[in-house]
C-alpha positions in Angstrom: -29.4 -16.1 -2.6 -26.2 -15.4 -4.5 -23.8 -18.2 -5.4 -20.2 -18.0 -4.4 -19.3 -17.0 -7.9 -21.9 -14.2 -8.0 -20.8 -13.1 -4.6 -17.2 -12.8 -5.7 -18.3 -10.6 -8.6 -20.3 -8.4 -6.3 -17.3 -8.1 -3.9 -15.0 -7.3 -6.8 -17.3 -4.5 -7.9 -17.9 -3.1 -4.4 -16.2 0.2 -3.8 -14.6 1.3 -0.6 -13.6 4.7 0.6 -9.9 4.9 1.5 -7.9 7.8 3.0 -5.0 9.0 0.9 -2.0 10.7 2.6 0.4 12.8 0.5 4.0 13.3 1.5 6.7 15.8 0.4 6.6 16.5 -3.3 3.3 14.7 -3.8 1.8 17.0 -1.2 3.1 20.0 -3.0 1.8 18.9 -6.4 -1.7 18.0 -5.0 -1.9 21.0 -2.7 -3.3 18.9 0.2 -1.9 16.6 2.8 -4.8 14.2 2.6 -7.9 13.2 0.7 -10.3 10.3 0.2 -10.8 8.1 -2.8 -13.5 5.6 -3.7 -12.0 2.5 -5.3 -12.9 -1.1 -5.9 -12.2 -3.2 -2.8 -10.6 -5.8 -5.0 -7.9 -4.1 -7.1 -4.2 -4.2 -7.8 -1.4 -2.0 -6.8 -1.0 -0.7 -10.4 -4.8 0.1 -10.5 -4.6 1.9 -7.2 -1.7 4.0 -8.4 -3.6 4.7 -11.7 -6.7 5.7 -9.8 -4.8 8.1 -7.6 -3.0 9.7 -10.6 -6.2 9.9 -12.5 -7.9 11.8 -9.7 -4.8 14.0 -9.1 -3.2 14.5 -12.6 -0.5 16.8 -11.2 1.1 13.6 -9.9 1.7 12.3 -13.4 5.1 13.9 -13.6 6.4 11.8 -10.7 4.1 8.8 -11.1 6.9 6.4 -12.3 8.8 7.1 -9.1 6.0 7.0 -6.5 5.8 4.4 -3.8 2.6 3.4 -2.2 2.0 2.0 1.3 -1.3 0.6 2.5 -1.8 0.8 6.3 2.0 1.6 6.7 3.1 -1.4 4.6 4.8 -0.8 1.3 3.2 -2.4 -1.7 4.9 -3.5 -4.9 4.3 -1.3 -8.0 2.9 -4.1 -10.1 -0.3 -6.0 -10.6 -0.2 -7.6 -7.1 -3.8 -8.1 -5.9 -5.0 -5.9 -3.1 -8.0 -6.3 -0.9 -8.9 -2.9 0.5 -11.2 -2.2 3.4 -13.2 1.0 4.1 -10.9 3.5 5.9 -7.7 2.0 4.8 -4.8 4.5 4.7 -2.9 4.8 1.5 0.3 6.8 1.7 1.7 8.4 -1.5 5.5 8.6 -1.1 7.5 10.4 -3.7 11.2 9.8 -4.4 13.3 11.3 -1.6 16.8 12.7 -2.4 19.4 12.9 0.3 22.8 14.4 0.6 
């Protein structure tokens, strides 16, 4: 039987499959409107963004301006902890210019 500490380590290392949705310029750069990504369930918003850009290097040119949303809720672009569940929806939203 695992202790609570050992269980926490296992949970932190467990990976989940999330759905990535690309919008506007990010969709153009990636060449797809959606994809899936395997990522640790316990991560941070910065690590999530880094994992997406690592998998889709074409996003690097706009990575400093991307906004992410998990299950339709914006997340802060820092090291805020995230607890992801299998099937969570991650939206990649590029800067939007208006007129």
